[in-house]
Steps between C-alpha positions, in 0.01 A plus 500: 500500500209635720528865554345644826154358466387685810504845329154612404430768248217737587441875529660520843831349382533738193699770675772239563446320165813632332717372781332167507525468122870586527549222761315251283710595194818467706390144602410416145843610373667287767297202382584553127870524580518119539335205353340343806416615860791277617753720315377818652637666815519388773504137370752538228501125421774496237756694717800283588454533873322184616496307832368151442643166600679453171654836505617440850652174410677670202652756740631221725650329193665824392648553842639144494301399813343194333540287190253323274587134440463358150430143393490351153138372524318801645749784470458757782145376587552323826727775639251768403215324660704466823597868521150619410326253738280341229466138608527215251171370624326812357567366142222527252543375143335697217500375153304778321719738281434793733856602553755689284697168485196346337703317236638270772167441667265216414301224662813285491728782634301715737638807672560476873378781723613546862402769749572643844297767682632781279670340202419276197753290299448338168733233348479318161701206373803612309387861552746790445374678802323460829196722518417688822243751629547654838295732716632853561278628789457844331513418130340157467628215288851534374606268220844344448684235302818324610713354213568125540865514417748451775699824583688643790262791529137389431277796410126516536375718216196711549228468234228757429322541164482135385367379837268796549307436186300245705604583853399870497154475349143422585611141558703627801249756634674782308822487703834319454388170645492120496278256310383142532324432171265212418466415124375218277824361358536309168735200463807740457407703803376792300210675672174482301407861564170488320386256774565760766747536789486566864718696743466311821499589869337342815157623372523276187280186492725195469357413164662814354843440648828364371434467130848429351636391838582153629331442834575235755268440790159370600180703513206256484228566251601861442662551153752745355660575168842364594663211313276578201596508137238601240550276201179526287333785314163454669646577844690798368180657397298381798742480799209477748437152358844365601499220744743617781486175700795362301733738677353458841667343814836441330764411753797453265600629167713218359244418233465865393861634484844397606553659849861387527655829390320699772585563863178335602255249342205698631283787381320524834134613504530668837815692387307608189207627721733702709676636188170628363400667822839652542538652151164678521566610857830658386326672208236654731772624738684661213184658357399637838854638556521671158146642497524635853838669433364653183191624682720661765712657226202646331365634826835676570486660152147614547581655834797689352295636205207592734744635766353286768691400810538133588201389692208272478523240228303596182191295437628396159814360657299301758285366218804379303653335810174326577466382142829303524493424874165317496603236249822452690301440823272248320792306350689496833193337656437251218148649466449376143697174535365205295414237759596143500233224499740216569845484651810587305846340559830558325777247416812696620625626831370849412210532740719392791798723413277801432314471831822464699612850403266662757491724685290340772316641799529352854211264412697361204278655240631644169346676200692239296309199638300329238135380502468345147156355592257781451751786416877548452609628840372431854503864586367721214759788518781514242852434637617783271379743762847438639669583173724798415241595233235535761733694740601733216144624444455876545373574846159627396439171321624293786280701739202420283576132476564456874185694590280292264654174613432591862139583417444181311678270751297605807336187649122517439550731205240435220630624171316379194815542297690250712244222575746220529690647789386317815554636852771245549674623180484857625627407840789284371615756248503785751685289764762379243560851372527643844773254590693498168454821306721799594354842450134441564315812598442541878128452471568133390632438847175591672244244586 
């Protein structure tokens, strides 16, 4: 964990050196008291108090306000998706063995993944449990399983250590987070790790996406790793030589796997693109939240040891906030998005259903409106700016993000770090947010 990088050691600081050293030792002791930053105060990831959509649903179940419906074919799946607002059209089918139910996953029997704005649901054929991850605005990704046996009192069981082996690591930006992984799968669905893997977001080129996933949709001459199985040793050793055109522009999966057991016959390319953006956006929000709260904690401890009254923010704290705030701003604005060279179209109702959720401004514009010709969205500002995870950011971090967005979105602004933002983009984003985003700073209202 970074420890007050703004403190400089020189002859002038030596009279207070013992106090500063004591503060640093106190912070180091706090860090050693737990395995990861997420387990430290004030995050306390493993504490039982959580407030995510699955936990809220469980509380409603416990109070008898709602009931989950069970069916013989899919267990509690349909009912869970309804309550958690994860549409069937969001379904993606992944056949790589990258889940703890890996023994039931193969190219013939892929795992189905569904998602809503703050929840992810996994289902496998004949699986003992439904897998879920859900966003707690303060803690990040919270993991659950739901046993697939009918009972009067269904219970979502929180999972920690097994899930966090992958989901609290460098793969998830060092916080409890979400992953969309692209691999080279063999005929059993086993990832060929020696060939390399990719963690994908909207910045990933298409040719690195969806290895081990089925993909339905059209995308012209652009290629991706979806619908691919590596069968010969030459390609295992030289994956860059694999011809990816065989999995391109697939509009139905009937010849690749039996889709009858699933809620949908699709693994829609547009849904997969949104899934990738959303998982990385959630991770950046969690990282910014955690690191800012830890920075503020460290600042309070330093002030106590140095007997300083609360006042102007320490330079080290500002630096730590900036270090997580700037990547968040860039991702919100799709600054590093991999562009499209030809139009992309899905095969399911996902794009229409997703865009219909709004909100919309008086001119009918929404941050959920798709482009899918040169980029993913028509207006390059993430819809997750409306999310609970964004609203839960500590005030100093939100102040930084809002100020930077306002600076960047001024019409006529020339910022070399955001060369793709046109004046029309800037104008549209500001007007949409003014009309639809509660809590904007007052200076956003000025012309």
